[in-house]
N, C-alpha and C positions, 0 to 999 in steps of 0.2 A: 063259251066262257068269257066273262068280261075281264078285260085287262085294264088296269089303271096306271097312269104315268103322271108324274109331276110335270108341270109346264116349265119350260126354260125361262119364262118370264120372272121366275122367282129363284133366288139363290139362298141356300141355307148357310148361315154363318154362325159361329160362336163368338160372342162379344162379351167380354168380362164374365165368362162362364155361362152365359145365357144363350140358348139357341133362338135365333130369329130368322125369319124369312125376309129378305130384302127384295122388293119389287124392282126389276131392271127392264122390263119390257114395255112397249108402247100400250099394250092392251091390258095392263094390270088393273084389277079391281081396286087395289089399294095403292094409289100413287102417293108419293111423299109420306109414306108410313112404313114402319117395320111391324112385323107380326111376331109376337113372342110365342114360342112353343115350349111346352114342358118336355121332359125327357121322352115320354111315350110318343108325343106328337112328332118330335124330331126323329125318333126311331121309325115311325110309320112313313114320314116324308122320305127318309133315306131308302126305305124298303121299296118305295114306288119309283125311285129315280130311273131305273132301267125297265120298269113295267112289271107288274105282278097282279095276280088275282087277289081279291079280298081274302080268300081262303088261305093263300100262301102267306100273306102278311099276318093273319091271325095265328097261323101255326108258328111262324117265327117269333111272334110276340109272346106266345105261350112258353116258348123255350127261353126267352129273355126275362119275362116278368111273371110274378106270381098273380094268380087270378082269384084272390081271396073272396072278393064279393061277387064273382061270377059275371062281371060286366065287361070283361075284356073284349069279347066279340062284338058286343053292342057298341062299345066305344070306338073300336077300329072302324066298324061299318059307318058309324056316325061321322067320324073324322073324314073318311073318304067321301061320303055322301055330301057333306058340307063343302069339301074342296071342289067336288064336281059342280055343285050348285053355284059356287062363287067363280068358277072358271079357272081355278088354280090347278086342278087335276083333270086330265082327259080320261075318257072312258071309250074303249073300243071293244068290239066283239071279235074274238079270235076262235078258230076251230080248236076243238080239244085235241 
């Protein structure tokens, strides 16, 4: 099973009510910038802080949010995939 974790190079902060990722590490893809997250993105980021499978995050998100358009799973997987691609989220293989 794949486990995903947020990298310590980014810190989630809430500034004036908006969730943002602040790059603090040397190897950040986005130096001198902050990344704005919507509520769902912040929820996913927090869910991955201690490591979680995509399935676990999807299950938690379904408990937290309505999935009226049926795109919740696709959006969670897309967020994780993009985070991995940009080096903001790590992916490891762990035994079941």
